[in-house]
N, C-alpha and C positions, 0 to 999 in steps of 0.2 A: 535560375534563381540561386541565391546563396544566403548564408547567415553572416551578418556583420557583427563582430565583437564590439560592444560598446564599453563594457567594463569588465575587469578581472580582479579578483581578490584571492590572496593566498594566506592561509593560516600557517604561521611559522613557529618553529621551536618544538614541534611534536613529531612522534614517530608512528609509522603505520596508520595513517589517518584514513578513516572512511567517513561517509556522510549518510544522513537520513534526509527524508523529504523536508524541504524548507516550507516556510509559511510567510505570507504577506499580510500585514495589517496596516492600512493607511499608507504612509510613506516609508515604512520600515519592512525589511525582510529579515527573518529569523532563521538561522542555519545551524542545525545540530551536527557536531563532529564527534567522533569516537576515536580514541587513540591509545597507544601503550604509554604507561606512566610508571616508571620504576618497578617493572615487573607485574604491574596490574593494569586494568583497563579503566580509563577515565573518559569524561565527556566534557564538552564545552558548547554553549550556545553563543553564537556571534550575532549581534543585532547590527545590521548595516542600514544606512540610508540608501534606499533603492535607487536614488538619482545620482549619487556620486560614490557609493560604496565606502563612505567614511564610517568607521566603527563608532556606534553610539554607546554600546555597553557589551560586556561579556558576563556569562554566567558559568561557573565551574561546578562540576558534579563528580564525586569520586567513584562513580560506577557507570554502567551503560545507560544512556538515554535511548529508549526505544523509538519514541515518536513524540511530536508536539502538536497541540491543537489550540484553536482559538476558543476561549471560554465564552459563555453567553454574555458576559459583560466586557468583552474585548481584551481580556488578559490572556496569558499563555499558560496552558496546562501541559506539564511535562511528565510523561509516563516513563518511569524509571524501572529497570529490570529488577531492582531489589525490593519491589512491591510498594513503591511510594508514588503518589501523584502530587507533584508540587505545582503550586500556582505562583506565577511570576507577574509582577507589574510590567505590562508590555512597554511602558514608557522608559523605565529605568532599570529593569531586570531584577529589582529587589524581590526576594521571596516573601510572599504574603502569608502562605500557609502550606502545610503538608497534610494530605489525606492518606490514611493507611488503607492499602488494598487487601490487607490480611492474607498475603501469600509471600513466600520466601523469594520466589523467582517468577517473573511474568514476562509475557511477550508484548507485542504492540496492541494497543487498545482499539476498540471500535471507534467510530465517529460518535459524537454526542447526539442523543435522541431525547429531546425534552430535558429532563433532569437525570437521565440514565446514561451510564457508560459501562461497557462490558470489557473485562480483562480476563485472559486465559493464562494458565500456568505453563511454565516451561522448565526444563532442566530438573525434573523430578517433582515439581509442584503440579499436582494432578487435580486441579479444580478450576472452575469458571465462576467468577464473582460479578455481581451487578452492583455497582456503586451508585447511590443516589446522591447527586451533587447538591441538592437542596438540604437534605438532612445530614449530609456528610457521613453517611454510614452505609454499610453493606446491606442491601435489601434482601439478597438471597445468594446462596452459594450452591454450586452443583459439582458433584464428583465426576469429572470427565475421564478419568482413568489414564491420561497420557499427556504427551506434548501437544500443545494447542497452537493453532494459527490464528490469523486476524479474524475476530468475530464481525458479523454483519447484523445490524438491526434493520428489519424491514417489516412493515405492516404489523407492528407491535409484537413481533417475534424475533428471537435471536437464532441465527444460523452460525454454526461453528464446526470446523473440522478439527479432529484430534487423531493424529496418526492415520489409520485407515477408516475412520468413522466420520460421518457427518450427522449432526443432530439438529433438531428444531426445538426450541425452548420458549415457553410463554414469557414475554418480557416482564410482565407485572409480577408474576408469582414464582418464576423459576421452574415451573412444572414442565417435565419432558413431554413433548407432543409426539415426536417420532425420532427414530435413530436408524441409520442405514450403514452397512459396512461395504466398502469397496475391497474385494479380496485381493486384487492384483497389485495395488500400489498405495502408498500414502497419498492422501489428497489434501489440498491446501486451502487457499483463501476464497471463501464463497462470495459471489456477487449475485445481484438480482437482474433478471431479464423479464420484465412484466410479471407474470405469475410463475415464473420458473426460477430455479436456483442453479447456478453454474459454478462448478469447481474444476480446477486443474489437477492433474496427477503427473505421473511419468509417462509421457507419450500419449496421454488421453485427456479429454475434457468430458466430464459427466454433466448431464442436464437432468434435474429432478423436478418433479411436481412439488411446489412449495407447500401445499396443503397436506398431502399424504406421504410425501417422501419417496414416491415411486420413481425409480430410474426410468426416464422416458427415452433417453438417447445417449449414445456414447460416440464421441469423435475420436478416431485413432489417427494420429499424424504420421505414423510409420517410423518415428524417431523416438526411442525411449529415453527422453530427457525430461527434466522437471519443468512444468508449466506452473508458475507461481503467481503471475500477475495478469489478470484478464480484465478488459473493459468492454462494455457493450454500447453500441450506438444504433438506435432503431432496432432492427432485427439482425444486426451483424455483431460478431465477436472478433476482437483483435487481441493477440497475445504473442509473446515470444517464448522461447525455451532456452535451456542451459547450453544447447549446442550452438546458439546464435541465429536460429531460424525464426523469422517473424511471420505470422499467419493472419489471414482474414477468412472468416467463415460466415456464410449466410445461414440463418436459422429460420425454418418455416414450420408453422403449426397447422396441422390438418385434423379434421374430425370426420369420422365415418357417419353412415346413416343413423347409427345408434347413439351418436354423440360422443363416442370414444375418441380421446385425443391422442395424436401421435406427432412426433417431432422428426423432422428431417433436416439434414445439414448438407451444405455444398461448399467445398473449398473454392474461394474466389481467387486467391493468389497466395504465394509465399515468397518471402525475400530472405536471402541468405547473407548474414553478416558473420563476422569472425569471433565475436565475443559473447559470452553468456549474457542472457537478458533476464534479469530478475526484477527490474523496477517497472512501475506502472507506465504504460504509454500515455500519450496526451494527444487528444484530437484538437486541431487548430484549423478552423475553417474546413477546407476540403483536403487537408493533409493530416497525417498521423505521424507523430514523432516518438522516438524512444532513444534511451542511452544504454550503452552496453559496456562490457568489460574489455572491449577492444579500444577503449578510450575514444569513443565516437558518439556524437549525437547525429541521428539519421532521420531525415524527413522523407516520407513516402507519400505518393498520391494515394488517397484512400480508395479510389475506385480501381486503379490498375495495379497498385503495388510497386510502381516504378519509382526509382530514386529521383527526388527533386534536388537534394543537396545533402551534404554531410559536413559536420564541423568536428575538428579534432580537439578533444579535451586533453588535459594533462593527467587524468586519473581515471580509475575504473568507476563504473556507475554503482555497483553493488545494489542495494535496495533503495537507493535514493531515487528521486523522480523529478520530472519537469513541472514547473509551474509557470503560468502566464499572467500578465497584467496588461490589459489593453493589447498593444502590438508587441510588447516586450516579452522575451523568453528568458526565464531564469533557471539555472540548474547548478547543483553542487555535486561534486564528485570526490573520489579519493585523492590523497595527497594534499587535501585542504583547499581545493580550488572552488570558487564560486564565479559564475559567468552571468553577464547580462548581454543578450543577443537581440538582434532585430533582423527579420527576413527582408531581403531587398532583391530587386532585379539586377 
């Protein structure tokens, strides 16, 4: 099998371009790019027709765009590093309103949960805020003490890593439920696996009880490189690290006669690529795909880890990711490239 390139777009006229994860709404794909502009950093969202890659509109912003989300009414929410959440009309790119996140610098936002969205501070901004999208106001603020990573909302709780700490906060009130420190490494972006919380670090993956915060199990890969983006499918974890190795682990939960829970892990396979892997992988049918900083999209068999095919991109992945729409595969990478691909025999 192989990937057939259907369409290619290139953003022209900018320097040192990187990309963030794209978004599809209806017949349009929205792609955030970040680049150098006269000694500063600026951003642009390009709205393309997903069927022919014609540019429908562009939105310019004079600082870093962290991530974009679809709002509850089908518009675009743009989380910007200067502490603003801008809402754009998805049809024409016109800015509808700006919501203040009440922080000088922030990272990527959580997904939207009901009317709530969580944002953590970076670059000296040491707080986590919960923004209520209905009232357009900050519901609560928590002093997190450091540089934050992408928050997770799950079961009416917020899970967030800040440097070497992971904490659980009540979504409605902002009350701290538990906080745990990982002594050996910074830990990154939490995900949920049933009743467990999983985070990556440098050469390790920690698995916590989501209710009490107890560390139940630690996976050690043997390679002390950062693991930033993990996905779960059934009882399996898939992730890559900054050395370019991609892993699959099976997670099993057991209880003894007293009902005490324990977690075991088993490495299923690992695959070595040459470029750092920081972006989220994507499961498509029986395959798992990822893009790396070796300018490649790689497709593996989920069960065996064997390579099915690879596609050469013209830029590094960074923290961008793959999105799919029916049988079409879309990705944006460094140097301003966007691709539409299709898998074929």
